C-alpha positions as CSV (number, residue, x, y, z in Angstrom):
1,M,-6.9,-39.4,-29.9
2,A,-4.1,-41.3,-28.2
3,E,-1.3,-39.7,-30.2
4,K,-2.7,-36.1,-29.9
5,K,-1.1,-33.8,-26.8
6,K,-3.7,-33.2,-23.9
7,L,-4.0,-29.3,-23.7
8,L,-6.3,-29.1,-20.8
9,E,-7.2,-32.0,-18.2
10,I,-10.1,-31.5,-15.9
11,K,-9.9,-33.5,-13.1
12,N,-12.9,-34.1,-10.6
13,L,-14.0,-30.5,-11.0
14,K,-16.6,-29.4,-8.3
15,Q,-18.4,-25.9,-8.4
16,Y,-20.9,-25.4,-5.5
17,F,-22.6,-22.3,-4.8
18,N,-23.8,-21.4,-1.3
19,Q,-22.0,-24.2,0.1
20,G,-23.0,-25.9,3.3
21,K,-26.1,-23.9,3.3
22,A,-29.7,-25.4,2.9
23,N,-29.7,-23.8,-0.5
24,E,-26.6,-25.2,-1.9
25,V,-26.5,-25.8,-5.6
26,K,-23.9,-28.4,-7.0
27,A,-23.7,-26.6,-10.4
28,I,-20.7,-28.9,-11.5
29,D,-20.4,-32.2,-9.6
30,N,-17.3,-34.0,-9.9
31,I,-16.8,-34.1,-13.6
32,T,-13.5,-35.5,-15.5
33,F,-12.4,-34.8,-19.3
34,D,-9.7,-33.6,-21.3
35,I,-9.4,-31.5,-24.3
36,Y,-6.7,-32.4,-26.7
37,K,-4.8,-29.6,-28.8
38,G,-6.4,-28.6,-32.0
39,E,-9.8,-30.1,-31.4
40,V,-13.3,-28.7,-31.0
41,M,-14.7,-30.2,-27.8
42,G,-18.5,-29.7,-27.9
43,L,-20.6,-29.4,-24.5
44,V,-24.2,-29.8,-24.3
45,G,-27.2,-30.2,-22.2
46,E,-30.5,-28.3,-21.2
47,S,-30.3,-24.7,-19.4
48,G,-29.3,-24.8,-16.2
49,C,-27.1,-28.1,-16.4
50,G,-23.8,-26.4,-15.7
51,K,-22.3,-25.8,-19.0
52,S,-21.6,-22.2,-18.7
53,T,-20.4,-22.5,-15.3
54,T,-17.7,-25.2,-16.6
55,G,-16.4,-22.8,-19.0
56,R,-16.2,-20.1,-16.5
57,T,-14.6,-22.3,-13.9
58,I,-11.8,-23.4,-16.3
59,I,-10.9,-19.8,-17.2
60,R,-11.1,-18.8,-13.5
61,L,-13.7,-16.3,-13.7
62,Y,-15.1,-18.8,-10.8
63,N,-12.6,-20.3,-8.3
64,A,-13.4,-24.0,-8.2
65,T,-14.8,-25.8,-5.2
66,G,-12.7,-28.8,-5.5
67,G,-11.0,-30.8,-8.4
68,E,-8.2,-29.6,-10.8
69,V,-8.0,-27.9,-14.0
70,L,-4.6,-28.5,-15.5
71,Y,-3.5,-26.2,-18.9
72,D,-0.2,-27.8,-20.4
73,G,0.3,-29.7,-17.1
74,V,0.0,-26.3,-14.7
75,N,-2.8,-26.1,-12.2
76,V,-5.0,-23.1,-13.3
77,H,-6.6,-22.5,-10.0
78,G,-3.0,-22.7,-8.2
79,K,-1.4,-19.5,-6.7
80,K,0.3,-17.7,-9.6
81,S,2.2,-14.4,-9.6
82,K,1.0,-11.5,-11.6
83,K,3.4,-12.3,-14.5
84,E,2.0,-15.8,-14.5
85,L,-1.7,-15.0,-14.5
86,K,-1.0,-12.4,-17.6
87,Q,0.5,-15.3,-19.4
88,F,-2.2,-17.6,-18.8
89,N,-4.9,-15.1,-19.4
90,R,-3.2,-14.7,-23.0
91,K,-3.1,-18.3,-23.8
92,M,-7.0,-18.7,-22.7
93,Q,-9.7,-16.4,-24.1
94,M,-13.8,-16.5,-23.9
95,I,-16.3,-15.7,-26.3
96,F,-19.5,-14.9,-24.2
97,Q,-23.2,-15.6,-25.1
98,D,-24.5,-12.0,-25.2
99,P,-22.5,-10.1,-27.8
100,Y,-24.0,-6.6,-26.5
101,A,-23.6,-7.0,-22.6
102,S,-20.1,-8.1,-23.2
103,L,-19.1,-5.1,-24.9
104,N,-18.5,-1.9,-23.2
105,P,-20.8,0.6,-24.9
106,R,-18.9,3.8,-23.8
107,L,-15.7,2.5,-25.8
108,K,-15.3,2.6,-29.6
109,I,-14.8,-0.8,-31.3
110,A,-11.2,0.1,-32.1
111,D,-10.7,0.3,-28.0
112,V,-12.7,-2.8,-27.3
113,I,-10.7,-5.0,-29.7
114,A,-7.4,-3.4,-28.6
115,E,-7.8,-3.7,-24.8
116,G,-6.0,-7.0,-24.9
117,I,-3.3,-5.6,-27.0
118,D,-2.6,-2.7,-24.7
119,I,-2.6,-5.0,-21.4
120,H,-0.1,-7.6,-23.0
121,G,1.7,-4.9,-24.9
122,L,1.7,-6.1,-28.1
123,A,1.8,-3.2,-30.1
124,K,4.9,-1.0,-30.4
125,T,3.1,2.2,-31.8
126,K,-0.4,3.6,-32.3
127,K,0.0,2.8,-35.8
128,D,0.9,-0.8,-35.2
129,R,-2.1,-0.9,-32.7
130,M,-4.5,0.3,-35.3
131,E,-3.1,-1.9,-38.1
132,R,-3.7,-4.9,-35.7
133,V,-7.3,-3.7,-34.9
134,Y,-7.8,-3.3,-38.8
135,H,-6.5,-6.8,-39.5
136,L,-8.7,-8.5,-36.7
137,L,-11.7,-6.6,-38.1
138,E,-11.0,-8.1,-41.6
139,T,-10.5,-11.3,-40.3
140,V,-13.8,-11.7,-38.8
141,G,-15.4,-10.5,-41.7
142,L,-16.0,-6.9,-40.9
143,N,-14.5,-3.4,-42.3
144,R,-11.7,-1.2,-41.0
145,E,-14.4,1.5,-41.2
146,H,-16.0,0.0,-38.3
147,A,-13.3,0.6,-35.9
148,N,-14.5,4.1,-35.2
149,R,-18.1,3.2,-34.3
150,Y,-19.6,1.9,-31.1
151,P,-21.3,-1.4,-30.1
152,H,-24.9,-0.1,-30.2
153,E,-24.4,0.8,-34.1
154,F,-24.1,-3.0,-34.8
155,S,-26.4,-6.0,-35.2
156,G,-26.2,-8.9,-32.9
157,G,-24.1,-11.0,-35.5
158,Q,-21.6,-8.2,-36.1
159,R,-21.1,-7.6,-32.1
160,Q,-20.3,-11.5,-32.0
161,R,-18.0,-10.9,-34.8
162,I,-16.4,-8.1,-32.8
163,G,-16.4,-10.3,-29.5
164,I,-14.4,-13.0,-31.6
165,A,-11.9,-10.3,-32.9
166,R,-11.4,-9.2,-29.4
167,A,-10.6,-12.8,-28.2
168,L,-8.3,-13.3,-31.1
169,A,-6.5,-10.0,-30.5
170,V,-4.1,-11.6,-27.9
171,E,-3.3,-14.5,-30.2
172,P,-4.7,-17.1,-27.8
173,E,-4.2,-21.2,-28.1
174,F,-7.4,-22.1,-26.5
175,I,-11.0,-20.2,-26.6
176,I,-14.1,-20.9,-24.7
177,A,-17.0,-20.4,-26.8
178,D,-20.0,-19.9,-24.3
179,E,-23.1,-20.3,-26.3
180,P,-22.0,-17.9,-28.9
181,I,-24.8,-18.4,-31.4
182,S,-27.9,-18.6,-28.9
183,A,-28.6,-14.9,-28.8
184,L,-28.3,-15.0,-32.8
185,D,-30.8,-15.3,-35.9
186,V,-30.8,-18.8,-37.2
187,S,-29.5,-17.3,-40.7
188,I,-26.5,-15.8,-38.6
189,Q,-25.7,-18.7,-36.5
190,A,-24.3,-20.7,-39.4
191,Q,-22.2,-17.6,-40.5
192,V,-20.6,-17.3,-37.0
193,V,-19.8,-21.1,-36.6
194,N,-18.4,-21.2,-40.2
195,L,-16.3,-18.3,-39.0
196,L,-15.1,-20.2,-36.1
197,K,-14.2,-23.3,-38.2
198,Q,-12.3,-21.5,-40.4
199,L,-10.1,-19.5,-37.7
200,Q,-9.6,-22.8,-36.2
201,K,-8.1,-24.3,-39.4
202,E,-5.9,-21.0,-40.1
203,K,-4.7,-20.4,-36.6
204,G,-4.7,-23.9,-34.9
205,L,-7.0,-23.0,-32.3
206,T,-8.5,-25.3,-29.8
207,Y,-12.2,-24.7,-28.7
208,L,-14.5,-25.6,-25.8
209,F,-17.8,-25.1,-27.5
210,I,-20.8,-24.9,-25.2
211,A,-24.1,-24.9,-26.5
212,H,-27.6,-26.5,-26.5
213,D,-28.3,-26.9,-30.4
214,L,-27.3,-30.5,-30.8
215,S,-27.4,-30.2,-34.4
216,M,-25.0,-27.1,-34.5
217,V,-22.6,-28.9,-32.1
218,K,-22.4,-31.9,-34.2
219,Y,-21.4,-30.0,-37.3
220,I,-18.4,-28.1,-35.6
221,S,-17.2,-30.7,-32.8
222,D,-14.8,-33.5,-32.7
223,R,-16.1,-34.9,-29.5
224,I,-19.2,-34.1,-27.4
225,G,-19.8,-34.1,-23.7
226,V,-23.3,-34.3,-22.2
227,M,-24.2,-32.7,-19.2
228,Y,-27.2,-33.1,-17.0
229,F,-27.7,-31.5,-13.4
230,G,-23.9,-30.8,-13.0
231,K,-22.6,-34.2,-14.2
232,M,-21.1,-35.4,-17.5
233,V,-23.5,-38.5,-18.5
234,E,-21.8,-39.2,-21.9
235,L,-18.9,-38.4,-23.7
236,A,-17.8,-39.6,-27.1
237,P,-16.8,-38.4,-30.7
238,A,-19.4,-36.6,-32.4
239,D,-20.5,-39.0,-34.9
240,E,-20.4,-41.8,-32.6
241,L,-22.7,-39.9,-30.0
242,Y,-25.2,-39.5,-32.7
243,R,-25.2,-42.8,-34.1
244,N,-25.0,-44.6,-30.8
245,P,-26.4,-42.6,-27.8
246,L,-26.2,-44.8,-24.8
247,H,-27.4,-42.9,-21.8
248,P,-31.3,-42.4,-21.6
249,Y,-30.9,-38.6,-21.4
250,T,-28.6,-38.1,-24.6
251,Q,-31.3,-40.3,-26.4
252,S,-34.0,-37.9,-25.0
253,L,-31.9,-34.8,-26.1
254,L,-31.2,-36.3,-29.8
255,S,-35.0,-37.2,-29.7
256,A,-36.0,-33.5,-29.4
257,I,-33.8,-32.4,-32.5
258,P,-36.4,-31.1,-35.3
259,V,-36.5,-32.8,-38.7
260,P,-37.1,-30.6,-41.6
261,D,-39.9,-32.9,-42.8
262,P,-43.4,-32.4,-42.0
263,I,-44.8,-35.8,-42.2
264,S,-42.2,-37.5,-40.3
265,E,-42.2,-34.7,-37.6
266,R,-45.5,-35.2,-36.9
267,T,-45.3,-38.9,-36.5
268,R,-42.0,-38.9,-34.8
269,K,-41.8,-40.0,-31.1
270,R,-39.8,-37.9,-28.6
271,K,-38.0,-39.7,-25.5
272,S,-38.5,-38.0,-22.2
273,Y,-35.7,-38.7,-19.4
274,D,-36.8,-40.0,-16.0
275,P,-33.7,-40.1,-13.6
276,A,-35.7,-42.7,-11.6
277,S,-35.5,-45.0,-14.7
278,H,-32.1,-46.1,-13.6
279,H,-33.3,-47.9,-10.5
280,Y,-30.0,-47.4,-8.6
281,Q,-29.9,-49.0,-5.1
282,E,-28.7,-46.6,-2.4
283,N,-25.1,-47.4,-2.1
284,E,-24.6,-48.5,-5.7
285,P,-21.5,-47.0,-7.1
286,V,-22.2,-45.1,-10.3
287,E,-19.1,-44.4,-12.3
288,F,-17.8,-43.1,-15.7
289,W,-17.3,-46.2,-17.6
290,E,-15.7,-46.6,-21.1
291,V,-17.9,-48.6,-23.2
292,T,-16.0,-48.6,-26.2
293,P,-12.7,-46.6,-26.7
294,G,-13.4,-42.9,-26.4
295,H,-17.1,-43.7,-25.5
296,F,-17.5,-43.0,-21.9
297,V,-21.1,-43.1,-19.8
298,L,-22.0,-42.5,-16.6
299,C,-23.6,-45.8,-15.2
300,S,-23.7,-48.5,-12.6
301,E,-21.7,-51.6,-13.2
302,K,-25.1,-53.5,-14.3
303,E,-26.0,-50.7,-16.9
304,F,-22.4,-50.9,-18.2
305,K,-22.7,-54.5,-19.4
306,Q,-26.1,-53.6,-20.8
307,Y,-24.6,-50.9,-22.9
308,Q,-21.8,-53.1,-24.2
309,T,-24.7,-55.6,-25.7
310,Q,-26.3,-52.4,-27.4
311,I,-23.1,-51.2,-29.2
312,R,-24.0,-51.4,-33.1
């Protein structure tokens, strides 16, 4: 990865809700990672761990409580003019989890997809606008006849394809896919993930792929970050993470992936994660250590030395 260009740098990012109050929630608590141009970075963890909040904070749907998000070296959360904001919004797009809630039910599909085209003035004429819409529909595996229909006339998988077409309409460089398959049937999930992979190759896109299905994340991602209660606990290349999970929480997640074999599924032991198992002292520093090149784990110095001996 050393020779690749850093497209996004997340430094000590924090997102606290109800800050300073008794019910304060540390949704993102001091996480740091980079995303390289042209890669798919997977982000996994259980519901409520801060994955989606991370994506929404990166794209400025939430203002960060602390830390920095640098896109091409420019601070995303810094002050920007309207023109700068417009340019930034064109570079970075998001595909949302619920493909129905994210589409305006009153608009025809042509107008849903063309919203970004209109805002950024990408079409010179009405004919050009519709040609772009038709091309985008065909790109995501739909027909041009679908342009005159409304969102309620489509299945979940088709709606998610429309969401992808809308994100692609402004020709972005970076797409945050926030659990884009969790609301879909299993048979449709593979189609949508394959479409995302294909589009990445054709258009040279960079993705942050947020999900809780570890097998699907492994299939699409180059590197995977594991989150637990707002913290990044492990980050490694996809194959390395599955072959050599070091943090006990990552091990518990991987042990929960179903195996397509009834006999081994019955006898297989699942690991449960207990945060108290670390036995940290009160003032013991817990940091993000690089155990092997590119493989980072949140641990104490004592654990770091233990992990080094476990590497296979």
